[in-house]
Steps between C-alpha positions, in 0.01 A plus 500: 500500500230367281276733311142492625261296268216725419247227434226295652716208434796616719536390865779448746498227767702528815536175710527167328398252761254218386216760455714779360639271241153366414384867462791594278459183288125559459568858363774353272264244350239766460744697274599772747837666511610391842791630700603303810716539804586280795767488765622168371607529132426142410127554496543802278712311264238220464227750405736682255533167326120509459497850354516742798735784540724463797570807714824557698322685790153554635540867385538385149190293527291783642614738232473245222114509490211726615349202672681292750393178680661434839469148639714433800479304821400806716506874521826498700679342201347777284613773737855357510509507117377864501743619764802318385460605132372859564174455307325802656529703184392216261128478566379826346256425209533125566212271566587239753311168513575386851450126548710458818344366825500749785324607816216753485720780635779422260249502212375841598850631555608381161207671330595832672865453397431424126250780465721739684773430257291571193406143409170318456409186680288188451529262803398138477531134590535188278291221628603215274800295416756637230379222261149644515598854393330602173236230523137500594593356844731782584395742780627859543380740757564880428435831643589862420378818337250427207723676245803289614312174493381592145849575407615154619203307363674350204793369706273371784285325246792310363558371858142440583232537227231569785714686742307658793469874558461558873480884481734777603597379854836328434475295830213298364705243292706429805189461711324276255800285416579436862142412570521250213821368626341414835253288314748331275780473754297346775340260268835369385642501850193289593576249230859468622391450854247245385789308331690501821214352690438239239863401486532473880196276498636266233260616222628472149541846343340354178190411712509845657529668159202300362280612791634856493365531150150393610483685828664815351247521229253666725748781583451742210122497525506535882747797475241669272221424747696640798589828312144554389366422846728762664426749202118454558514503881355148520732320737245327718361252263711185499527122457803483710548748795816649620480269801470200273809606315677576822432141621633369185820708550526362854503150352778595255705634780440182702626285210806735440582461869464120489721483192767727646484757225561876563169655583592867436227519230241324709568726800452812282174364353372406858552844620287647216205268586545563873471879428196449282324326776611747749323784311179296447544369151489130574165430322568716204635408154874472445469836307443665834867441585556818307387684816804347688742649240321846482725664756773407756335344799572655844 
């Protein structure tokens, strides 16, 4: 087994998908002594060629350094690695930087597991592409005990110079990252759906692209306005009511039906506006839709 590196520049990375590889590579380029492990050896060898130390097992990776970054597809994959390799005794006096996506229950259970086995935990979520790591456009959400986050600061700052401290509740990076993914994900799905409508109607995608640039330019400013309106409790003043937006969506649905495209997205959006009208929000600003999403409707 590797001897632990007693240095701020020593770190292990377990999981070498696109993000894990990007994380390991960022540490290597920053001058860290990086140990890596992955289930497929090819990804390990590629980073060894760049200066990393390859580990034969996840146990070797955990024991190689005091600080260990885990970046896997989900917590089930991490649990399988722990169980299959008997890692229960490996976490004492280790600081785990967990960047794996999980449910709120799994995140809390994992915290209890690591602390119960003598380890320290910083839980987080990376909200950027691997190519952005280490740059001013990188985004990293973290939570954990203050002393643990302070211990990890030098490494976290290599990944994201302005990483965000969300406090001690380790569930918060998951909550915020999923909230942001709703925004990003639905925006991108909307673009793809728009492409389908344009193509079905014989519109050139070059023309669609040109006008998407123009129409889409209002989105960043409007997002800020909506968030501020909800934050300030000012969702009644509007230049376009929920009813007006709803009528626009009905028109979209009508066009989609006429063109024969799948209306799964339009059906979902229509149900949101119908619910808003049902609970009396029709004349309010689009920001008032937040009330539709506050809790599950009976």
